[in-house]
Every structure is written in structure tokens, then in C-alpha cells.
C-alpha positions in Angstrom: 65.6 138.9 28.2 63.7 142.1 30.4 60.5 141.5 31.0 59.8 139.3 33.9 56.7 138.5 35.3 56.0 138.4 39.6 53.3 138.6 41.2 54.0 141.1 44.1 57.1 142.8 45.2 58.7 142.8 42.5 61.9 146.0 42.6 61.8 148.6 39.4 65.6 148.6 38.8 68.2 146.0 38.6 69.3 143.8 41.4 73.3 143.9 43.0 75.2 141.1 43.4 75.8 140.4 46.8 79.4 141.1 48.4 79.8 137.3 49.2 77.4 133.5 48.3 76.2 131.0 50.7 78.5 127.8 49.9 77.1 124.7 49.7 73.7 122.8 50.0 70.9 124.2 50.7 69.1 123.3 54.1 65.7 123.3 55.8 67.1 124.6 58.8 67.4 123.4 62.3 65.5 125.3 65.0 68.4 123.2 67.1 70.8 124.2 66.2 69.2 128.2 65.2 69.9 127.5 61.9 68.1 129.0 58.8 66.9 127.9 56.1 68.3 128.0 53.4 67.7 131.9 50.9 67.5 131.6 47.2 67.0 135.5 47.1 66.0 137.1 44.0 69.8 136.8 42.6 68.4 133.4 42.5 65.6 134.2 41.3 66.3 136.1 38.2 68.9 134.0 37.2 67.2 130.8 37.0 64.3 133.3 34.6 67.0 134.3 32.6 68.7 130.4 31.7 64.7 129.5 31.3 64.7 133.1 29.0 67.6 132.2 27.2 66.6 128.7 26.1 63.4 129.1 25.0 64.4 132.4 23.0 67.3 130.4 20.8 65.0 127.6 19.9 63.4 130.3 17.4 60.2 130.4 20.4 59.1 134.5 22.2 59.0 133.9 26.1 55.1 133.7 27.0 55.7 134.3 30.7 52.1 131.5 30.9 52.9 129.1 28.9 54.5 126.1 31.1 55.3 124.5 28.5 58.1 126.3 26.5 61.1 125.2 28.2 59.7 121.6 27.4 59.8 122.7 23.8 62.5 124.9 23.0 64.2 121.8 24.8 62.6 119.4 21.7 63.2 122.2 18.9 66.4 123.2 20.0 67.2 118.8 19.8 64.9 118.2 16.5 67.3 118.2 13.6 65.8 120.1 10.5 66.9 116.9 8.2 67.6 113.4 8.1 71.2 112.4 8.2 72.3 109.3 6.5 75.2 106.6 7.5 76.9 107.8 4.8 77.4 111.2 6.0 76.2 112.0 2.2 74.9 115.9 2.9 75.6 118.5 5.0 73.5 121.0 6.7 74.0 123.9 6.4 73.3 127.9 8.3 70.6 129.2 6.8 69.1 125.8 7.3 69.2 124.3 4.0 71.9 121.3 2.3 74.3 120.0 -0.1 74.4 117.4 -1.2 77.8 115.4 -1.7 78.2 112.6 -3.8 
């Protein structure tokens, strides 16, 4: 996905991955110990954006940043079979969506 929609302060070029990552759990920070709160940073934001867009496009939907129900719709579409599977396994779904009956 190469189209990103940010309100402000975005860049027209790809970011560089950090040389090292902070490993552990996010924190709110603690002023008494001078511990700063965790910042996700651009790598996290772009990564999450791409992960979500990948699920949406895999489901055959066109990614629309203003539609807040697309991820749910995509998951439902991916998980919803296009055929009824019988208990005896009597038919097979082909990649093109058609199926073959078996006796």
C-alpha cells in the first residue's frame, strides 16, 4: 500500500528503520524517575497502517482510509466460506471459487 493519509507532519519519503529497538512493554513514563513515556514512532505507525491495509486488500476490498469498518468487513469476508461444507466432505472448493462434487 503506497497511499498514506496523515493529518499533518508527514514525509514524502520512506523512513529509515532504527538501528536498535527498545524491547519490552510501553510505559506512561514516571516523572519521579525521569522515565519518558514510550513513543511508538513512525516505524510503528507505518507498520500498523500497512498490516491493516494488507488484510483489507487481501479480502478484495479497495482500501479507503475514511472507512473505519473496513478491517472488520475484511476479516468477516476472509472468514466467511463461499460454500457449505458437508459433514461427509462431499465437495471441494477450487481456487476460482467453483466446486467439484464427489461421491
